[in-house]
Each structure stands twice: as structure tokens, then as C-alpha cells.
N, C-alpha and C positions, 0 to 999 in steps of 0.2 A: 571097772573093766573085769572081764571074766577069766583072766589068767592065760588066755590063748594069745599067742603072738599075732599082732595085726600091724598094719602100716603105721598107725599113730603111735602105738607103744614102741615100735622099732625106732621111729624118728625121735621120740621123746627120750628114750634110753640113751641114744647117741648124744643128744644135746646135754643131758645130765652128766654124761661122761666128760664132756668138755666144760663143765662148770655152770651150766645154765639151770635155772629153776623154772619149772613149768608144770602146772597141774595136769592131770590126766583128762584133758578136754576131749570131747567128741568134736568132730570137724566143724560143725556149725557153731559150737561154743568157742572153739579156737578162732574162727573167723570173726565172731562178734567181740572177742576179748580186746580190751584196751589197757588193762592193768599189767599184763605180763608180756604183751606183744604189740607190735605196730605194723600197719600195712606198709609194704615196701614196693616202690615202683620198679626198681632194678634189683633183682635178687643178688645177694652177696653170699659167699660161702656160709653155710649153716643156717640160712634162712629156710623157713618151712615153705613148701610148695603145695598148693591145693589144686587138684584137678578133679573133674567129675564127668559123668555121662550126660549131665544136664546142667544148666547154668545156675546152680544154687549150691550153697556150702553144705547142706544137710547130706550126709553120706559120702562126702568127698574123700578122695584118696589123698594121703599125706606123704610127702617125701622131703628130702633135704637137698637144698641147692649145694652143689660143689663148686659153683662158678663156671663161667664159660658155657652156659647152657646145659650143664650136666646135672642130673638129678639122681640121688641115691634113694632107693625105695625098696620096701619089702613087697615083692611082686607075687601075688597068688598065682597068676597065670604062668610066670616063669618058674615059680616054685622055690625061689630063694632070693636074697637081696641082690639087686641089680643096679647097675649104673647105665643110664640111658640119657640121650638128649631129650629135652622137653619136647622138641619136635617129633621125635620117635614115639614118645608116649602119646602125644596128641593125635597121632595118626591112627590110634586105636579108639574105637567107639567109646569104651569105658572111661577114657581120659581126655576126650576131645575138647572139653571146655576148661579153660584156665580160670579158676576162681581167683587166684592171686597168690601173693607172697607175703609172709609174715616174718618179721624180725623179732627174736626173743630179746626182751629188754632186761630181764632180771637175772643176775649172776649170783651164785652162792658166795657167801662171805668167805674171804680167805682166812684160814685158821692157822 
């Protein structure tokens, strides 16, 4: 990663704060990963949410599920972190396709 804040880094930093381990995956690598994450049918709080302007994971926008249909994400359009419903996000062309949800499986060892 180039050191500039982006949606993936924002989501991964929050997950790490809560004790999860996750490499700095690009969105397509995240979607393909099975060692650190698993696809989830029903998003739980702190599951990763991937949306895109086309039905593929490459270049997808990444946010965190807060439960009850809410997503926390770093929004370039809004200019700061935002909480929106998944439905609100998908009403915009750049997020209209739901790629899916991923649950992070790996937690840091308790010290």
C-alpha cells in the first residue's frame, strides 16, 4: 500500500484495533482469500462488506458491517468516514453491486 488512507486500510486498521489479524489485501485478493477470511451469507458486526460499480471484486470498495444493515466506510465522495445503510450505498452507481461479506477468522494471540 502507498501510505495514503483508503477504504481497505481504514477497515483493516479498525479490525486490527479489535484484535483481528489480516494482511493488507487488495479487494480481489481479500475476496479470494480463505486462510484469513470466510464468505458470510448474513453480515455480522465487523464483517467486511465489498461493493463495486461492476459485479467483480477487483477494485471493490471495502467497509465494515455494524449490524442491522449499517456499514462504516471511508467515503471519498463524502470526504470522511461515514455510516450508511447498505441500501443507501447501493443506490449510488459506484456501489450498486454487492460483491459479498467476509468474516475475519484470525485473531491475535492474547498476551
